[in-house]
N, C-alpha and C positions, 0 to 999 in steps of 0.2 A: 691266169693271163691278165695282165693289166689292161684295162680299157682306156682308150684315149677319150677326151671329153666329148668329141663328136659322136662316138659310139654310144656312150651312156645316154647322151641327150636324145639321140634318135630312139634308143630302146625305151626310155621313159615316155617319150611322146607317143609311141605305139601302145604302151601299157595304159597310159591315161586315156587314149582314144577308145580302146577296147573296153575298159572298165566303165567309162561314161555311158556306153551303149547298154549297159546292164546293171544299173544301180537301182535296185528295187525299193519300193516304199514298204516299210515294215512297221507294224504296230508292236512296239517294244514289249509291252506287257503280255502279249499273246505268245511270244517266242522266248522271252528271257525272264528269269527271276532276279530282280535287283537286290543286292545284299547291302551295299553301303557305298558312300562316295569315297573315292581314293584321292581326289584332288580337283582343284578348279582354278580358273583364271579368266582373263579377258577372252580367250579363245572359246571357252565353254567349260566342260567338266568331264571327269573320268569316273566311271562307276564300276564296281565289282559286280559281276553278273554270272549266272549259270544258265547255259542253254538248256531249256526245259526238255527237249526231246533227246539230246545227246548227253546231257549231264556234264558238259564241259565247262569248267570255271574259266573266266577270262576277264580282261579289262576292256570296257567299251568306252572309247573316246568320242564324246559328243562335241562337234564343232558348230558354232552358231552359223546358220546360213546368212543371217544378216551380217554383212561385213566380211564374208568369206566367199571368194569365187570358187565355183565347183572345181575348176582346174587346179587351184591351189590345194584344195583338200585332196584331190586325187593324186597330185604330185607327191604329197606327204605319204599317202597310203602306199603308192607304188614304190617309193624309195624304201619304205620300211619292208616291203615285200622283197625288194632286191637285196637288202642287207641281212635278211633273216637267217642266213646260214651261219653267221658268226655267233659264237656262244656268249659274247659280251655285248650283243646288240639285241634290244627288245624285238621279238619276232611278231610280225603281223600275221594273223591267223587265216587270212584269205576270206574274211567276212567284211563286206562293206555294204551299207545301205543308207537310206535317208528316211527321215520323218518329216512332218510338216515344217519343223523349225530347225532341224539339225541334219548335218551329215555325220555319219557314224562309221567307225571301223573298230575291229577287235584286235587285241594283241595279248600276248602272254602276260600272266600275273607276276608281280614281284611284291611279295607280301610284307617286306620289312621297310616299307616307305622309301625314302630317297636319302641321298648323302647329306642333303641340307638338314634333314631331321636329326642327324647325329652331331651337328655343329653346336658348340657352346661358345657364346661370345667371349672374346679375349682368351679363349682356351683352345678351341678348335676340336680336332678329332685325333685320337691316339695315333702316333706315327706308324705303328704296325698296321693298323687298318688303312691308313692313307696309302702306304706302299702297296698293299693288296689291290686297292682301287687303281693305283697308278699303273701297275702291270697290265691290268685288264683294259683300262681306258686307252693306254698307248697302243695296245693290240687292236682295239676297235677302230681307232683313228687311222692306224696304218692300213687296216682293211678298207676303210672308206676311201682313202687315197688311192689304193690299188684299183678300186672300182671307179675311180674318176669323179668322186663326190666330195663335197665340202659340207660339214655339219652346220656351222655358222651360229650355233647356240649352245656351246659347251659350257655348262655351269652345274653346280651341285644339285640343283633342282631337277636336272635332266639325267641324273645318274641314279637309276633305281637299284634297290638292294633286295637280294633274295634272302639274305640273312643279316643279322645285326653285326656280325663280325667281318662283313665285306668280303667273304670268300667267293661270292658270286654276285657280280653287278651287271647291270644292263644299261647301256647308253640308249636314250630314247628321245622323242620329240624331234621329228624331222620337218617341222613346219617351215623352217627357213632354209633347209638343205637344198643344194643345187649342184649341177655338174661344174667341175673345174673349168675356169675360163669364162663362165657366164658373167655378163655385166651386171653388177649389183649396185644399189644405192645405199647410202647411210640410212640407218633406222631413225625414226623420229626422236628417240632418246638413246644416247650412248650409255652403256652400262660399264662398270669397272672391267668386265671381261672383253670389251670391244677393243680391237687392235687400233693403234694410233693412226694407221693409214686410212682406216674407215672412220674413226672419230673426227678427223679433220676434213672429211670430204664435204664439199659444198652441196647445197640443196639440189642442184641439177647435175652434179658430177657423178661419174661411175668409176668403178675399178673392177678388175677381173677377180672372181672368186678363186681363192687359192688355199691349199691346206695350211699355209702359214697363219691364216686367221684362226684356225682351230688350235694350232700350237700355242699361239699367244694366250688364248682362252684357257688352255690347259695349265699354263704357267700361273695365271691369276687364280685359277681354281686351287692349285696346290698351295699357293701362298695362303689363301683363305682357310682351307680346311686344316692346315697345320697351325695357324695362329688364332683363328676366330675373328679376324677383321680383314678389311680390304687393304691392298697396298696403296690405292688411290681411289678417287671417285670417278674420274674420267681421264683417259690417257691423252691429254692435250696439254700444251705448254702452260695454259692458264691455271691448271691445277698444280698447286705448290708441291703436293706429294709426288706427282708424276714428274714435275720439273726437277726436283731434287734427285729422284731416281735416275732420270735420263742423264743428268750431269755426272752422277757417280758411275753410271754405266759407260759413259764416254771416256771418263778419266778416273778410273778407280784408284790410281796412285796419288792423285792430287785432291779429288773431291771426297768428302767423308761419306761413308755408308749411311743411308738414312736410319735414324735411331730405331724405328719400328721394324727394321730388318735384322736387328742384332740377335734374334733368337736362332738364326740359322748357322750351321757349321760352314766352313769354307767350301766344302764339297757341294753342299746344298745351294749356296750362293752361286757357285759356278754353274750348276744345273739351271737355276732360275734365270740367271743372266743370259744363258743360251736361249731358253724358251722365250724370254721377254726382251729380245733384241729389237729395238725400235725399227731398224731396217729389215723389212720382211725377207729380202733376198739373202740376208746373213743369219736369219733365225734358225735355231736348231729344228730338227725333225722330232716329232712326238716320240719316235722309237728310241731316241738317244737318251731318254730318261732311264732306260734299262741299265745303262752303265753306272748309275748311281744308287741302285736299289740296295746294295749290300753295305753302303756306308751310312753313318748317322746323318740325320738331317737337322735335328734340333739340339741346341745346347741346353744344359740344365738352366732352369730359370733363376737368374741371379737377383740379388736384392736390389741392385741399382738399375734393373732393367727398365728401359724407357717405354712406358705404355703409350699407345696411340691416343690421339684425341677422340672425342666421342663421334666426330664426323665419320671416322672410318669404321665404326661399329655397325655398319649397315648390314652385316651378315646376320643380324637378328631378324631381318625382314627379307622376304623373298623378292627376287628381282622379277 
């Protein structure tokens, strides 16, 4: 059953309230054996751990209390719990606690790192692996939409791999996720994955969260992992790469296809143009990529292929 945005918002509010009333203080070393660090960022870090009494391996996500509201942490945790039934979404394990400096919750392990780790600058990831990821990612995003949720941070770093061949992937990191229809602001810094309607938003302006934001990010993700570089730096008219794309998208018969898009087959260009439609009301749904899985996406690399400028090679650094 598809939940309307009001239903999921109310359910999350109730889950957050209940969890906030029982968030114990835990001494990590007395309950868990820490094996290694799996990742880190401005939010905090993720550690591989084993529960000492139960012997269960897991990933513990530590979020800095400084700079993070308890409600925001609990919102992420409760959304992960809500989505855990889907096989392509990282499952929260029902363990949440706090330490003097961090909020912590546990989720299932994915031992083959993330999709970003497979990317080679100017090369990308083999098409067969990308298509395996695409099938699973589109399913995960369709499931989120059916639940009335928007991810808002779809990028290669947030696609965990259970194996190096991408046969099992897990969408993760719901720190920005929210119910559809919720008023959201632009983030302090727009990434290449940020949709244009959000990139041009003024400092005090809002728009309603919609699955089309995730569809746009999926299109940029596919471009990046297939080529090894970004299509643009920011989806705003001031960015020449985006401006050239928008002109071609608007008038493909008269405007030239941007040179660094020449690797794609006509079918792949059609798919990407649908996902990356500047008007969110006309943007394709994530599930529509399934119509293109059986056709080739990349052309053989020709000698005269136009390589992108170094500006677009930001795929060598994590966003």
